[in-house]
C-alpha positions, 0 to 999 in steps of 0.5 A: 738568951741566945737563939740560933737557927730556931733553937734556944741555946742552954745558958750555962754551957760553953758556947762550943758545947751549946752549939751542939744542941742545934740539929746538924752541928757536932763538936767539930763543926761547933769548933769551926763555927766558933773559930769562924766567928772569932769567939773564945770557946770558953765563953758561956752562952749567957755571957755572949754579947749581941754582936757575938750572937749575930756573928754566930748566927751569920756563920751558921746560916750562911755556911751550914745546913741545919735544923729544918732544912737538913731534916727536909733534905734527909727525908727527901733522900730517903723518899727518893731511895724508896721511890726508885726501889733500890736495896737501901730504899726497900730496907727503909720501907721494911724498917731494917738496917740499911747499911749492911749490918747483920740481922740474924742477931743484933738488930732487936731494936730495929725488928721490934725486940722479936725473939723467934727461938723456941725457949726464949720468952716463954713463961713457966706454967705452975703445976697445981 
């Protein structure tokens, strides 16, 4: 059972795919890590030896910010934007898209699925 950065990797997945279960590691980064540790990408997580696990753990911890550290940094960046009240910070405060997306349409999930037109969402009343 491989445990890297506090995450238990799935046993039946190839190691390059299993590493993507760690927050902050995608497909490209996982391939780099496996290459750095000199492990074959097709090896399953359950077939790793203790030495290979240690190599992977060292490669991840020394070269990349992952899991809690990355989450903390991300949250502190957003907090800083909110404190200085810049445009992006105010968008985060209001819960709206911060990267220039249009909000007249296409931001239903961010705005809470609000429908503001006259006919939408209205129930038909039964005539008695």
